[in-house]
C-alpha positions as CSV (number, residue, x, y, z in Angstrom):
1,M,-115.5,8.0,97.3
2,T,-114.7,5.5,100.3
3,Q,-111.0,5.5,101.1
4,A,-109.4,2.3,100.1
5,P,-107.5,0.2,102.9
6,T,-103.9,0.3,103.1
7,P,-102.3,-3.4,102.7
8,T,-100.3,-4.7,105.9
9,T,-98.2,-7.2,105.9
10,D,-100.8,-9.1,108.5
11,T,-103.4,-8.5,105.6
12,V,-101.8,-10.0,103.2
13,R,-100.6,-12.8,105.0
14,R,-104.0,-13.7,106.2
15,L,-105.3,-13.5,102.8
16,V,-102.6,-15.9,101.3
17,R,-103.0,-18.3,104.0
18,S,-106.4,-18.6,103.4
19,L,-105.5,-19.5,99.4
20,L,-102.3,-21.5,100.0
21,K,-101.9,-24.4,102.1
22,E,-98.0,-24.4,101.9
23,G,-95.1,-21.6,102.7
24,G,-94.4,-19.9,105.8
25,D,-91.6,-17.9,107.3
26,G,-91.3,-19.3,110.7
27,T,-94.3,-17.4,112.6
28,G,-97.1,-19.0,111.2
29,G,-97.8,-17.4,108.0
30,P,-96.5,-17.3,104.5
31,D,-93.4,-15.5,103.6
32,V,-94.9,-12.2,102.0
33,R,-93.0,-8.9,101.2
34,P,-94.0,-5.7,99.1
35,V,-92.4,-5.9,95.7
36,T,-90.9,-2.7,96.3
37,E,-91.2,0.2,99.0
38,D,-93.4,2.6,96.9
39,R,-95.7,-0.5,95.4
40,E,-97.9,-1.2,98.6
41,H,-100.7,-3.1,96.4
42,T,-97.9,-5.6,94.5
43,W,-96.4,-8.6,96.9
44,W,-94.1,-11.3,96.6
45,V,-95.5,-14.8,97.9
46,G,-92.9,-16.8,98.8
47,S,-90.7,-17.3,95.5
48,R,-93.5,-18.9,93.5
49,H,-96.4,-16.2,93.3
50,V,-97.3,-12.4,93.1
51,L,-100.4,-11.0,94.8
52,R,-101.7,-7.9,93.1
53,L,-104.2,-5.8,95.1
54,A,-106.4,-3.3,93.1
55,P,-106.3,0.1,94.9
56,D,-109.8,1.1,93.8
57,R,-112.9,0.1,91.9
58,E,-111.8,1.1,88.4
59,A,-108.5,-0.8,88.8
60,S,-110.7,-3.9,90.0
61,V,-113.0,-3.6,86.8
62,R,-109.2,-3.8,85.1
63,R,-107.9,-6.6,87.2
64,R,-111.2,-8.9,86.8
65,R,-111.1,-7.9,82.6
66,E,-107.2,-9.2,82.7
67,L,-108.0,-12.5,84.0
68,R,-110.1,-13.2,80.9
69,L,-107.9,-11.3,78.4
70,R,-104.3,-13.4,79.4
71,E,-106.5,-16.5,78.6
72,L,-107.3,-15.2,75.0
73,V,-103.8,-13.8,74.7
74,R,-101.8,-16.6,76.2
75,P,-102.4,-19.2,72.8
76,Q,-101.3,-16.6,70.5
77,V,-97.8,-15.3,71.9
78,P,-94.6,-17.7,72.4
79,V,-93.7,-15.8,75.6
80,A,-95.2,-16.4,79.2
81,V,-98.1,-14.7,80.5
82,P,-98.9,-14.8,84.0
83,T,-101.5,-17.8,85.5
84,S,-103.7,-17.3,88.1
85,V,-104.2,-19.3,90.7
86,A,-106.7,-17.3,92.8
87,H,-108.8,-14.3,92.6
88,G,-111.6,-12.4,94.3
89,D,-112.0,-9.4,96.3
90,W,-109.3,-8.5,99.2
91,A,-111.7,-6.0,100.6
92,P,-115.4,-5.0,99.7
93,G,-115.6,-4.1,95.6
94,L,-111.8,-4.4,95.4
95,A,-110.1,-7.3,93.5
96,Y,-107.1,-9.3,94.0
97,T,-105.2,-12.0,91.7
98,L,-102.7,-14.4,93.0
99,D,-100.5,-15.3,90.0
100,T,-97.8,-17.6,89.4
101,R,-94.2,-15.6,89.2
102,V,-92.6,-15.9,85.4
103,P,-89.0,-16.5,86.3
104,G,-86.4,-14.2,85.4
105,G,-85.3,-10.5,85.6
106,T,-86.6,-7.4,84.0
107,A,-85.4,-5.6,80.7
108,D,-84.3,-3.2,83.4
109,E,-81.4,-5.5,84.2
110,Y,-80.9,-7.4,81.3
111,D,-80.4,-6.6,77.6
112,V,-82.2,-8.4,75.1
113,S,-80.3,-10.5,72.8
114,A,-80.9,-11.4,69.2
115,V,-83.2,-14.2,70.1
116,G,-84.8,-12.2,72.6
117,E,-85.6,-9.8,69.7
118,A,-87.2,-12.6,67.9
119,D,-89.4,-13.4,71.1
120,L,-90.7,-9.8,70.9
121,A,-91.3,-9.8,67.5
122,G,-93.8,-13.1,68.2
123,L,-95.4,-11.0,70.6
124,L,-96.2,-8.3,68.4
125,S,-97.4,-10.5,65.8
126,G,-99.3,-12.8,68.0
127,L,-101.3,-9.7,69.2
128,R,-102.0,-9.1,65.6
129,T,-104.0,-12.0,65.5
130,V,-106.0,-11.7,68.2
131,P,-109.6,-11.1,67.1
132,S,-110.9,-7.5,67.8
133,R,-114.6,-8.9,68.4
134,Q,-113.5,-11.1,71.0
135,A,-111.2,-8.6,72.9
136,E,-114.3,-6.3,72.8
137,A,-116.6,-8.7,74.1
138,L,-114.0,-8.9,77.1
139,G,-114.5,-5.1,77.7
140,V,-111.2,-4.1,76.2
141,P,-111.5,-0.5,75.1
142,R,-110.6,1.5,71.7
143,T,-108.6,3.9,71.6
144,A,-107.9,6.7,69.1
145,P,-104.6,7.2,67.9
146,R,-102.5,10.2,69.7
147,S,-102.0,13.2,67.6
148,L,-98.0,12.9,66.9
149,E,-97.9,16.6,66.1
150,A,-99.5,17.8,69.3
151,L,-96.9,15.5,71.3
152,R,-94.3,17.0,69.2
153,R,-95.1,20.5,70.1
154,M,-95.4,19.4,73.9
155,A,-92.0,17.7,73.4
156,V,-90.3,20.7,71.9
157,H,-91.2,22.9,74.9
158,A,-89.9,20.4,77.3
159,A,-86.9,19.7,75.6
160,E,-86.0,23.3,75.9
161,R,-86.2,23.4,79.7
162,L,-84.2,20.4,79.4
163,A,-81.4,21.9,77.5
164,A,-81.4,24.6,80.2
165,A,-81.1,22.0,83.0
166,D,-78.3,20.7,80.5
167,E,-79.8,17.3,80.3
168,F,-80.7,17.0,76.6
169,D,-79.6,18.6,73.5
170,A,-83.0,20.4,72.3
171,A,-81.7,20.3,68.8
172,R,-82.5,16.7,68.3
173,L,-85.7,16.9,68.3
174,H,-85.5,19.5,65.3
175,Q,-85.3,15.9,63.2
176,L,-89.1,15.6,63.8
177,T,-90.6,18.2,61.8
178,P,-94.3,19.3,61.5
179,P,-94.5,17.6,57.9
180,G,-92.8,14.5,59.1
181,A,-94.9,14.2,62.1
182,A,-98.0,14.3,59.8
183,Q,-96.4,11.9,57.3
184,L,-96.1,9.6,60.4
185,A,-100.0,9.6,61.3
186,A,-101.5,6.7,61.9
187,Q,-103.0,4.9,59.3
188,P,-106.9,4.1,59.2
189,G,-108.1,0.6,60.0
190,S,-104.4,-0.3,61.6
191,A,-105.7,-1.0,65.2
192,V,-104.7,-4.3,66.8
193,L,-104.8,-5.3,70.4
194,T,-101.9,-3.6,72.2
195,H,-100.5,-4.4,75.6
196,H,-100.0,-0.6,76.0
197,G,-98.2,-0.7,79.5
198,L,-94.7,-2.0,78.0
199,T,-92.2,-1.1,80.2
200,G,-88.8,-2.2,81.1
201,A,-90.5,-3.7,84.6
202,H,-93.1,-5.7,82.7
203,V,-90.7,-7.3,80.0
204,V,-89.4,-10.4,81.8
205,V,-85.6,-11.2,80.7
206,S,-83.5,-14.2,81.3
207,A,-79.7,-14.1,82.1
208,D,-79.2,-14.9,78.4
209,G,-81.2,-12.4,76.9
210,R,-84.4,-14.3,76.1
211,V,-87.6,-12.5,76.9
212,R,-89.5,-15.1,78.9
213,G,-92.9,-13.4,79.5
214,I,-94.9,-10.2,79.4
215,L,-96.3,-8.8,82.8
216,D,-99.7,-6.6,83.9
217,W,-102.3,-6.8,80.7
218,T,-104.7,-4.2,82.7
219,A,-103.7,-1.4,80.1
220,A,-104.6,-3.3,77.2
221,T,-106.6,-1.5,74.4
222,L,-107.5,-2.0,70.8
223,G,-105.5,0.9,68.8
224,D,-102.5,2.0,67.5
225,P,-99.6,-0.6,67.3
226,A,-96.8,1.9,67.5
227,E,-98.0,2.3,71.2
228,D,-96.4,-1.0,71.5
229,I,-93.4,-0.2,69.6
230,A,-92.9,3.0,71.5
231,G,-93.1,1.0,74.8
232,L,-90.5,-1.3,73.8
233,A,-88.4,1.3,72.4
234,V,-88.3,2.7,76.0
235,A,-88.0,-0.7,78.0
236,V,-85.1,-2.3,75.8
237,G,-84.4,0.4,73.9
238,S,-84.7,1.8,70.1
239,P,-82.8,-0.9,67.7
240,P,-84.2,-3.9,69.4
241,A,-87.6,-2.7,69.5
242,V,-87.5,-1.6,65.7
243,R,-86.0,-4.9,64.6
244,A,-88.5,-6.6,66.8
245,A,-91.2,-4.8,64.8
246,T,-89.9,-5.3,61.4
247,L,-89.7,-9.2,62.3
248,A,-93.4,-9.0,63.0
249,G,-94.0,-7.5,59.6
250,Y,-94.6,-3.6,60.4
251,G,-93.1,-1.6,57.6
252,A,-91.2,1.8,58.1
253,R,-94.4,4.0,58.9
254,P,-95.3,2.2,62.2
255,C,-91.7,1.8,63.2
256,L,-90.7,5.3,62.8
257,R,-94.2,6.5,64.4
258,G,-93.5,4.2,67.4
259,L,-89.7,5.5,67.6
260,W,-91.2,9.3,67.9
261,L,-93.8,8.4,70.2
262,A,-91.4,7.2,72.6
263,R,-88.7,9.9,72.1
264,C,-91.0,12.8,72.3
265,D,-92.9,10.9,75.8
266,T,-89.5,10.3,77.6
267,V,-88.4,14.2,76.7
268,I,-91.7,15.1,78.2
269,R,-91.9,12.8,81.4
270,L,-88.2,13.7,82.5
271,T,-89.1,17.5,82.6
272,D,-92.3,16.6,84.5
273,R,-90.3,14.8,86.9
274,L,-87.4,17.6,87.0
275,E,-90.1,20.3,87.4
276,G,-91.8,18.5,90.6
277,R,-95.2,17.3,88.6
278,T,-94.5,13.9,88.9
279,T,-92.8,11.3,90.6
280,G,-90.4,8.3,90.0
281,S,-86.7,7.2,89.6
282,L,-84.7,9.9,88.1
283,P,-82.0,7.7,87.2
284,L,-84.8,5.5,85.3
285,L,-86.4,8.2,83.4
286,R,-82.8,9.1,82.1
287,T,-82.0,5.6,81.1
288,Q,-85.4,5.3,79.3
289,L,-84.4,8.7,77.5
290,R,-81.2,7.2,76.6
291,R,-82.7,4.0,75.2
292,A,-85.4,5.8,73.3
293,W,-82.8,8.3,71.5
294,E,-80.7,5.4,70.3
295,S,-80.3,6.1,66.6
296,I,-81.6,3.2,64.1
297,L,-80.9,3.0,60.4
298,L,-84.5,3.3,59.6
299,E,-84.3,6.9,60.5
300,R,-82.7,7.5,57.2
301,V,-85.9,6.4,55.4
302,T,-88.1,9.6,54.2
303,D,-90.3,8.2,51.3
304,L,-93.5,6.7,53.0
305,Q,-96.2,7.7,50.6
306,E,-96.8,3.7,49.8
307,D,-99.9,2.7,52.3
308,E,-98.8,0.0,55.0
309,P,-100.4,-3.3,54.5
310,E,-103.2,-3.9,57.0
311,P,-102.7,-6.7,59.9
């Protein structure tokens, strides 16, 4: 595989200068800077735009699909979805999108208010209304639900290592038993369009706690709605996530399934980071673990025999 070029300030400035007529930093080019030091393919352009550069051809396919998917999703959800003002290739076969910036901070900076939870409920219920056939026609893939029991077993071993490092009480994972994991299996026919990449950085929140937008739709799939509930549990905390999912019409099973997906995932991710298998911010991973393990009243529900209604 050909090594993809590394974008530089000059590369980005030349590209943006060809796309925008205004903006500058006093040196004859637009004001551009990486969003963060470790994200060399995502750049702020002035105060109103963000430039996203695909690092490889697979990411380019997802970027191009995202352009069409955002137009399909936009009318169905009550929060902002970024709008592209330009798109094309920044290097041979490598896509870019220049998007309008959604004003606000992130869920890692601001807590979501009660009204913000209603915004998230509108997001989840809106995604349920997107026709699957139209999403598939755009190339959105279908994904099978994950095995919660397999994930539980991985998390039990990870929790033991976290306990040895004095990072976590492994006994907390005993709340999810093998019968409980089986009871929370995804139900047939429950697949919906999911964002499948909800993180604190992708949930735009204003200082008053309203959810103003959802970023980065490149990982969207047709699959288990509990994955988005899990993403929100990690992004904003388990109680707000479950309250939003309940407002969106989801019953106990998908809510609890999402809760335990998030809990197992965060235990495994922190263990992998501490043991050097992955990179990432340790403070953020610890915060995500704490959010996912916040207790909710719904955990007292034990009888899930009645099937959940299909979306």
